[in-house]
Structure formats: structure tokens, C-alpha cells
C-alpha distance (Angstrom), angle and dihedral (degrees) to the residues before:
residue distance angle dihedral
X1 . . .
X2 3.81 . .
X3 3.77 122.5 .
X4 3.79 112.7 -78.4
X5 3.82 96.9 17.7
X6 3.79 94.8 115.2
X7 3.81 105.1 125.2
X8 3.80 117.4 101.9
X9 3.81 131.1 -170.6
X10 3.81 97.2 -82.9
X11 3.79 96.6 48.0
X12 3.82 89.9 46.5
X13 3.81 90.7 49.4
X14 3.80 90.0 48.4
X15 3.81 89.7 52.5
X16 3.81 89.9 52.9
X17 3.82 95.0 46.1
X18 3.80 92.9 38.0
X19 3.80 93.0 53.0
X20 3.81 95.2 41.5
X21 3.80 97.2 43.0
X22 3.78 96.6 51.6
X23 3.78 129.5 99.6
X24 3.79 93.6 -14.8
X25 3.78 97.5 67.7
X26 3.81 90.7 55.5
X27 3.80 100.0 45.0
X28 3.82 104.8 26.4
X29 3.84 96.3 82.4
X30 3.82 87.6 64.8
X31 3.82 94.4 42.3
X32 3.82 91.7 49.4
X33 3.80 92.4 47.8
X34 3.79 87.4 58.1
X35 3.81 94.3 45.6
X36 3.81 104.4 43.7
X37 3.79 150.5 1.0
X38 3.83 119.1 -102.0
X39 3.82 89.4 -92.7
X40 3.81 91.6 49.8
X41 3.79 90.3 48.2
X42 3.81 93.4 51.7
X43 3.81 91.7 48.2
X44 3.81 91.8 46.9
X45 3.81 90.5 51.9
X46 3.80 90.9 48.5
X47 3.81 93.4 51.5
X48 3.79 93.9 42.6
X49 3.80 95.2 44.3
X50 3.80 93.4 51.9
X51 3.80 93.0 43.4
X52 3.80 94.7 48.2
X53 3.81 87.6 49.9
X54 3.81 85.9 59.8
X55 3.81 89.8 50.0
X56 3.82 91.0 48.7
X57 3.81 90.1 52.2
X58 3.82 88.7 51.0
X59 3.82 92.4 51.5
X60 3.79 93.5 45.8
X61 3.79 93.2 47.4
X62 3.81 94.3 48.3
X63 3.81 91.0 49.0
X64 3.81 88.4 58.5
X65 3.82 99.0 39.5
X66 3.82 96.8 40.6
X67 3.83 104.4 30.9
X68 3.80 91.6 157.2
X69 3.84 91.0 65.3
X70 3.79 106.5 80.3
X71 3.79 134.1 167.7
X72 3.81 106.7 64.4
X73 3.81 141.8 -61.5
X74 3.81 93.7 -55.8
X75 3.80 92.3 65.9
X76 3.82 91.6 73.9
X77 3.82 90.5 69.0
X78 3.78 92.2 83.9
X79 3.80 90.5 54.3
X80 3.81 93.0 58.7
X81 3.82 91.7 75.2
X82 3.82 106.8 40.0
X83 3.83 92.7 156.3
X84 3.81 95.4 52.8
X85 3.83 113.7 57.9
X86 3.82 92.9 -175.7
X87 3.80 94.0 51.0
X88 3.81 91.0 42.3
X89 3.81 90.9 54.3
X90 3.82 93.9 45.4
X91 3.80 94.8 48.9
X92 3.80 92.2 44.5
X93 3.80 92.1 50.7
X94 3.82 97.0 44.8
X95 3.79 94.9 47.2
X96 3.83 90.8 46.6
X97 3.80 89.7 49.6
X98 3.81 93.2 50.8
X99 3.79 93.0 45.9
X100 3.80 91.2 48.6
X101 3.81 92.9 50.6
X102 3.82 89.3 47.7
X103 3.80 90.2 54.0
X104 3.78 92.4 50.5
X105 3.81 91.0 50.2
X106 3.81 86.8 48.8
X107 3.77 96.2 58.5
X108 3.80 90.9 43.8
X109 3.83 88.0 57.3
X110 3.82 89.5 51.4
X111 3.79 92.8 48.3
X112 3.81 94.4 48.2
X113 3.81 89.4 50.8
X114 3.82 88.9 52.7
X115 3.80 89.0 57.5
X116 3.81 90.2 49.2
X117 3.81 92.6 54.6
X118 3.80 93.5 42.8
X119 3.82 87.5 60.5
X120 3.83 87.2 70.0
X121 3.80 87.5 73.0
X122 3.80 96.1 32.8
X123 3.84 109.1 39.4
X124 3.81 90.1 -179.8
X125 3.82 85.7 79.2
X126 3.82 86.3 72.9
X127 3.80 93.4 49.7
X128 3.81 114.4 135.0
X129 3.80 94.1 -162.1
X130 3.82 106.9 133.6
X131 3.80 117.1 -123.4
X132 3.79 96.2 -179.6
X133 3.78 138.8 -15.0
X134 3.80 136.2 -158.0
X135 3.79 118.4 -176.4
X136 3.80 107.6 -50.3
X137 3.82 92.5 -15.3
X138 3.79 118.9 98.1
X139 3.80 125.0 -177.5
X140 3.79 110.5 -152.8
X141 3.79 131.2 -165.9
X142 3.82 89.9 -112.9
X143 3.79 94.7 52.1
X144 3.81 91.2 47.6
X145 3.80 93.2 51.6
X146 3.82 91.6 46.5
X147 3.79 89.3 53.5
X148 3.81 92.8 50.2
X149 3.83 93.3 47.3
X150 3.82 93.0 48.0
X151 3.80 91.5 48.7
X152 3.81 93.1 49.2
X153 3.82 92.1 50.6
X154 3.80 91.7 48.3
X155 3.80 96.7 51.2
X156 3.79 94.3 38.5
X157 3.81 87.9 57.1
X158 3.79 89.2 45.7
X159 3.81 90.9 57.0
X160 3.82 90.8 48.5
X161 3.81 92.6 49.5
X162 3.81 92.2 52.6
X163 3.82 88.4 60.2
X164 3.82 92.5 65.8
X165 3.80 141.9 -68.6
X166 3.80 97.8 -108.5
X167 3.81 95.0 59.8
X168 3.81 92.4 43.3
X169 3.81 89.8 47.3
X170 3.80 92.2 53.1
X171 3.79 92.0 50.3
X172 3.80 88.7 50.0
X173 3.83 89.2 50.9
X174 3.83 91.3 54.7
X175 3.82 92.2 47.9
X176 3.81 91.7 46.7
X177 3.81 93.7 50.2
X178 3.81 89.4 49.5
X179 3.78 94.2 52.4
X180 3.81 95.1 44.3
X181 3.82 89.4 55.6
X182 3.80 91.6 44.4
X183 3.79 95.4 48.9
X184 3.79 90.7 46.7
X185 3.82 87.7 57.0
X186 3.81 89.5 48.7
X187 3.81 89.7 55.1
X188 3.81 91.6 49.8
X189 3.83 92.1 50.4
X190 3.82 91.9 44.7
X191 3.81 91.1 51.9
X192 3.82 90.2 57.6
X193 3.82 95.2 42.4
X194 3.81 97.8 40.2
X195 3.83 115.3 128.7
X196 3.80 117.5 -165.9
X197 3.81 89.3 -160.1
X198 3.83 89.3 61.8
X199 3.80 90.6 54.3
X200 3.79 90.2 53.3
X201 3.78 126.3 -156.5
X202 3.82 105.0 -3.3
X203 3.80 94.9 -146.7
X204 3.78 97.6 21.7
X205 3.78 126.0 137.1
X206 3.80 115.4 -72.0
X207 3.79 118.1 -146.6
X208 3.80 126.6 -154.7
X209 3.82 124.8 -140.5
X210 3.81 91.0 -81.4
X211 3.81 92.6 53.3
X212 3.80 96.1 -108.0
X213 3.80 120.7 137.9
X214 3.83 114.9 -108.1
X215 3.80 119.3 -146.9
X216 3.80 119.8 -122.6
X217 3.82 91.9 -112.4
X218 3.81 90.9 51.4
X219 3.79 89.4 49.2
X220 3.80 90.5 54.2
X221 3.81 90.2 48.2
X222 3.80 90.5 49.2
X223 3.78 93.0 48.7
X224 3.82 93.6 44.7
X225 3.82 96.1 83.4
X226 3.81 91.0 40.8
X227 3.81 94.6 51.7
X228 3.81 92.6 43.1
X229 3.80 87.7 59.6
X230 3.80 86.9 65.2
X231 3.79 89.7 62.4
X232 3.78 98.7 43.5
X233 3.78 103.9 120.3
X234 3.82 96.2 41.6
X235 3.83 86.3 118.3
X236 3.83 93.3 54.0
X237 3.80 94.2 109.2
X238 3.81 89.0 52.0
X239 3.81 90.9 55.3
X240 3.81 90.3 54.9
X241 3.83 94.6 42.9
X242 3.81 91.6 116.1
X243 3.83 89.1 60.0
X244 3.83 95.9 44.8
X245 3.80 118.8 112.4
X246 3.80 91.0 -140.1
X247 3.80 128.4 19.3
X248 3.81 92.8 -139.1
X249 3.81 88.9 60.7
X250 3.81 88.0 66.1
X251 3.81 94.8 62.9
X252 3.82 92.8 38.1
X253 3.81 92.1 51.2
X254 3.81 91.0 47.3
X255 3.81 93.5 55.1
X256 3.81 94.6 41.1
X257 3.80 91.9 48.8
X258 3.80 91.9 48.4
X259 3.81 92.5 50.9
X260 3.81 94.5 49.6
X261 3.80 92.9 45.4
X262 3.81 94.3 47.1
X263 3.82 92.6 54.6
X264 3.80 91.9 48.9
X265 3.80 96.2 45.1
X266 3.79 98.6 46.4
X267 3.80 93.8 42.3
X268 3.78 95.3 49.2
X269 3.81 99.2 40.4
X270 3.83 93.8 49.2
X271 3.81 97.3 40.4
X272 3.81 93.2 48.4
X273 3.81 87.6 63.9
X274 3.79 87.7 63.7
X275 3.80 93.0 51.5
X276 3.81 101.8 48.1
X277 3.82 128.1 36.2
X278 3.81 113.1 -112.6
X279 3.81 94.2 -111.8
X280 3.79 92.1 53.2
X281 3.79 92.1 43.4
X282 3.82 91.9 53.7
X283 3.81 91.1 53.1
X284 3.79 96.6 44.9
X285 3.81 121.2 113.5
X286 3.85 89.8 -170.5
X287 3.84 106.6 31.1
X288 3.80 99.7 175.1
X289 3.80 94.1 44.1
X290 3.81 90.6 48.8
X291 3.82 90.4 48.0
X292 3.81 94.0 52.4
X293 3.80 91.3 43.9
X294 3.81 89.9 53.2
X295 3.79 95.2 52.8
X296 3.83 105.8 33.2
X297 3.79 104.5 14.8
X298 3.81 136.7 -109.3
X299 3.82 94.0 -45.1
X300 3.80 90.4 62.8
X301 3.78 90.8 49.9
X302 3.80 92.6 50.9
X303 3.81 92.8 47.6
X304 3.80 91.5 50.9
X305 3.79 91.8 46.3
X306 3.82 89.2 52.8
X307 3.81 89.5 49.6
X308 3.78 88.4 49.8
X309 3.79 92.3 53.6
X310 3.82 92.2 51.0
X311 3.80 90.3 46.5
X312 3.78 94.3 49.2
X313 3.79 93.9 48.1
X314 3.81 88.1 55.5
X315 3.80 91.4 46.6
X316 3.79 91.3 49.5
X317 3.80 89.9 54.7
X318 3.81 91.7 50.5
X319 3.81 94.7 46.0
X320 3.80 94.8 46.9
X321 3.81 90.4 50.2
X322 3.80 90.1 47.7
X323 3.80 93.8 48.5
X324 3.80 92.4 52.3
X325 3.81 93.9 44.4
X326 3.82 95.4 55.5
X327 3.84 100.6 65.9
X328 3.82 90.2 33.8
X329 3.82 93.2 58.4
X330 3.82 91.5 39.0
X331 3.81 89.6 54.5
X332 3.81 89.7 51.2
X333 3.82 87.2 52.9
X334 3.84 87.1 52.1
X335 3.82 95.3 -118.3
X336 3.81 97.8 105.2
X337 3.81 138.2 51.2
X338 3.80 106.8 -61.8
X339 3.85 99.0 -135.2
X340 3.82 86.6 69.4
X341 3.82 87.1 74.8
X342 3.81 90.2 73.6
X343 3.82 114.6 121.5
X344 3.77 133.8 -170.0
X345 3.80 124.1 -132.8
X346 3.82 91.2 -81.6
X347 3.80 94.6 55.5
X348 3.82 94.9 -104.0
X349 3.82 121.6 139.7
X350 3.80 96.2 -113.1
X351 3.82 100.6 178.9
X352 3.79 91.3 44.7
X353 3.82 90.3 52.1
X354 3.79 93.2 49.7
X355 3.81 95.5 47.8
X356 3.83 95.1 41.6
X357 3.77 92.5 50.9
X358 3.80 91.8 42.8
X359 3.81 89.9 57.7
X360 3.80 89.0 44.7
X361 3.78 89.3 54.9
X362 3.80 89.8 55.2
X363 3.82 90.8 52.1
X364 3.80 90.1 49.5
X365 3.80 86.8 67.9
X366 3.84 84.0 79.3
X367 3.82 86.5 79.1
X368 3.82 91.0 62.9
X369 3.81 91.7 71.9
X370 3.83 125.6 36.4
X371 3.79 131.3 5.4
X372 3.79 126.6 -51.7
X373 3.81 90.2 -115.2
X374 3.82 91.7 54.9
X375 3.80 90.9 49.9
X376 3.82 89.9 47.6
X377 3.82 94.0 50.8
X378 3.81 92.3 48.8
X379 3.80 94.9 46.2
X380 3.81 97.0 47.8
X381 3.81 93.5 53.3
X382 3.80 92.3 48.6
X383 3.82 92.3 45.1
X384 3.81 94.4 45.2
X385 3.78 92.8 51.7
X386 3.82 89.6 48.1
X387 3.81 88.9 55.0
X388 3.77 96.6 49.1
X389 3.79 95.1 71.1
X390 3.85 93.8 59.2
X391 3.81 90.3 42.5
X392 3.79 89.9 52.6
X393 3.81 91.0 46.8
X394 3.82 93.0 51.7
X395 3.81 90.8 49.4
X396 3.81 92.8 49.2
X397 3.81 91.1 47.4
X398 3.81 90.8 51.9
X399 3.81 88.2 50.6
X400 3.79 90.3 50.4
X401 3.82 91.5 53.5
X402 3.80 91.5 51.4
X403 3.81 91.4 49.6
X404 3.82 95.1 48.1
X405 3.81 94.3 37.7
X406 3.81 91.9 -130.9
X407 3.80 109.1 162.3
X408 3.82 93.6 6.7
X409 3.79 128.6 112.0
X410 3.82 99.6 169.8
X411 3.81 123.7 60.3
X412 3.81 92.0 -149.1
X413 3.84 91.4 60.4
X414 3.79 89.8 50.5
X415 3.81 92.3 53.2
X416 3.82 94.2 48.2
X417 3.80 94.6 45.7
X418 3.81 90.1 44.0
X419 3.81 91.6 55.5
X420 3.82 90.2 48.5
X421 3.82 90.8 50.1
X422 3.82 92.2 50.3
X423 3.81 92.3 52.1
X424 3.82 92.3 46.2
X425 3.82 90.8 49.2
X426 3.82 93.5 49.7
X427 3.79 91.3 48.7
X428 3.82 94.6 49.7
X429 3.80 91.2 49.8
X430 3.82 91.5 47.0
X431 3.81 93.9 53.4
X432 3.81 90.2 50.1
X433 3.81 87.2 54.8
X434 3.81 91.4 46.9
X435 3.80 90.0 50.4
X436 3.80 90.9 58.9
X437 3.80 89.3 74.8
X438 3.82 89.9 90.6
X439 3.79 100.5 47.4
X440 3.79 95.8 -177.6
X441 3.80 94.1 56.6
X442 3.80 92.1 37.8
X443 3.80 92.5 53.6
X444 3.79 90.3 47.6
X445 3.81 88.6 54.7
X446 3.80 90.6 49.1
X447 3.81 89.5 48.8
X448 3.80 90.3 53.7
X449 3.80 90.0 51.1
X450 3.80 93.3 47.2
X451 3.81 93.8 45.5
X452 3.79 90.0 78.6
X453 3.80 91.2 69.5
X454 3.82 90.4 81.1
X455 3.82 89.3 66.0
X456 3.80 95.6 46.2
X457 3.85 94.9 87.6
X458 3.82 88.3 54.0
X459 3.81 90.5 54.8
X460 3.82 91.2 51.1
X461 3.81 90.6 49.7
X462 3.81 91.8 49.8
X463 3.80 92.0 50.6
X464 3.84 91.9 47.4
X465 3.81 90.8 49.6
X466 3.81 90.0 49.5
X467 3.81 91.3 51.1
X468 3.81 92.1 48.0
X469 3.79 91.3 48.3
X470 3.80 90.2 49.3
X471 3.81 91.7 49.7
X472 3.82 91.2 52.1
X473 3.79 91.7 51.5
X474 3.81 91.0 50.9
X475 3.81 92.8 48.8
């Protein structure tokens, strides 16, 4: 076994489930209650579940057919333009940048949700007592404590990650197994306590914040970005392909992780609607805790909050590892800034970890002003839109392979994989369109993606200097 290839099937599966079943499973019931009726929610899950299955098949197939391309779905961008080195480099860098920023926003969403659930045990974290004010800005005791807790979790995970990926991966596996068992118990309890009257009219009219009725199609569009957030991380095993013991474990872990996560997400988000009235669900900062408290009392709420904390610690580990791995692998593929290739003595991308978590710390400042739920809603839309570009790129690249026949011996395989790629491409483009509903947030996401262009000239200079240095050594 070569150095660094330490991740087996179960740890890879835990990374997929751990990253997918993170902040979303705790906060999505509230977000979906705002976006759609029960019927709209079920339809949105159906469309998203099927479409993400297509994306998972794309990721798994590319991992097998292009094993030399490691680091995530964004890495395929450079392969779309084999006859234009400049365009290949630009597309590879920009897609890697966007995917990296999306990952950082992802772990910030997980960390802010951790603070929200910790407040169940420490109500002072919701205190509105003002510490200081300046103009319209007010710093409260609750916001200050949330900021401190989020920062401690981030840098504690950072220290763990620097000690090596295998140990961090095992801890993530334990946390993931714990939460899968716990959420399965939640589903069983919710099935027995479910009240259809609490859910309300299944296909009834859904009103927006202004009181206007929203059509079913608009509800599905509105819930599309929200439900896709639940599946962000399905490509986690692909990102760590270079560290996998066997390449086939990457595709197997992707499909297994998707199946487990889909059952948990759909079961919990739908059943929660039958435990809490819609109005209460939309106002909840801790939907699952409030749901368990409503049906079995405070003890149930505390147990679920404890489960949430364990779950979110595991998810934080997975997301931080993922965020550091992306620019590290991209740099090794020569489409990202070369200093990101730096490793410590345990084979961990040390510079990538420091910079990723430094940016994450800046985003955590969003907890200083406004509620945790507001920060969560803003971050997931920005992060989801940042992910869609790499997803779209991977789907288009898969389609290109099926059209050219590269890597294929049987025509039947080409047709099947081509149909999968078409469906995955259509879905990625559709969610981008759906995300344009909130132009302010959408444009902020685009700005984050485009911001990487200022560093592109530095990458070109580094690559030229490397080539010149190599030429001198040869001569």
C-alpha cells in the first residue's frame, strides 16, 4: 500500500454520510416549511433525490474511468479543453476556487448549527442583553458566546486534522455511526407520534411572507436549492480518492452514503411536519429538538440535542478535512496555487488547512449579528450555488467521454452513462436557475466565485517559474 492510501470503504462511507448528514438535517425542516407545502416538499425531495443519484453515478463512474484525476468534481474542468492549455488552466483554477469556497461555507454552516444546538443546554447563548452598540449594530451576550463557541470548535478540529487523516477519519466514523443510529430512533418515534392534523392540508395553498399564494411549481423551485443542500457532500469520497486503498471503494462508498443519507433526510423532514405545526416549525431555531420536546417532553429534546452535538462534531471534522484537501489536490494537478501542496510530517496539507480555516473564521463573524437561522439560510444558498458549477462541469465531462468513447469498450455502457450525464447536467443547470430567485444572495455567490480571478495571474507566474527552474536543472 503506497504512502497516504489509508482510507477504506467504511471510513469513506462515513465521510460521505458525515458530510451530507450535517447541519442540513437539523435546520432543513424549518427551511422547507418556509419554502413549500407538504406536497411541494415531497415533490422537491423526489426530484432532488433522483437527480443527485444521477450525480452520484457520474462521480463514481469518473473515479473509475479517470483514476488519475483526484480532488473532487471541479478537477475535470481542465480536461474539457485539452487543445487549449490557457483555457484548461483557467477553467481548472476557477472551478477549484469556487468548489473550495463552497466547502468552507459548508463547514461554517455546520459549526453555526452546533452553536444553535448547544444553546439547548446553555440558554445564555440566546441572551439578548446588549454588551455594546454602535449605530444600528448591537453586540449581545448570546451573539458573543456563539462566536466564541464556533471559533473553539473550528480550531480544535484544525488541531486534530494536523495530527493525520486516519485518526480524524476514525473519529468521524464513530460520530457518524452514532448519529445514524440516533436518527433512525427519531424516525421510529416520529412514526408512532405523527399527527396528520398537525401537518395540515397536504396539498393546501402555500403562502409567502407577503401573504400571496405560491404555485406548486414555484414551491418546488424554491425548495430545490434547499433540498440540494442536503446532498452537498455526496462527492466526498471522490475528493479523497487519492487516499483510498482501492478505487472501487470510492464509487461504492458514494452510493452507500447517498442511500443512507436519503432515508434519514426524507424521513426526518417529512415526519417533523407531523410533530410541530407549520407556524411553530418556521419560527424554530432547533426544529428537531423542539419536535421531540413536544411529543415526549424535555428529556427527549435534551437527548436529541446531545445527539446533534455529537453529529455536528463529526461533520465538522469531515468538512474541514474536505476543505483542505480540495486546493491541495488541485495544486498537485497544477491548477491551483502551488504553495498549497505543502504537507506536514503526517502527510496533511498544512498550508491549505490554515488558510481554509482562516477564511472560515472570517465567515463565522456572521454569527455576531443576526440569528443563527438567518446565518444558516444565507450560507447554504451561497455554498450550494458555489457547488453547482463543479457539479455541472463533472456532468458535462462525463457526457464528453460518452460522446468521444474515451475509456469505453462497449457501446451499451456509453449509452447508459450518456443518459445519466444528460440528466445530471439538466438538473445542475435547473438548480442554478432556481437559485436566481434571490438575486442579492445569488450575486453574492457569483461574486465569491469570481473573486478568485485576482489570484489567477499569480498561479500562472508560479507555473512559469517552476518550468524555468526545471529547464535550468535539465540544462
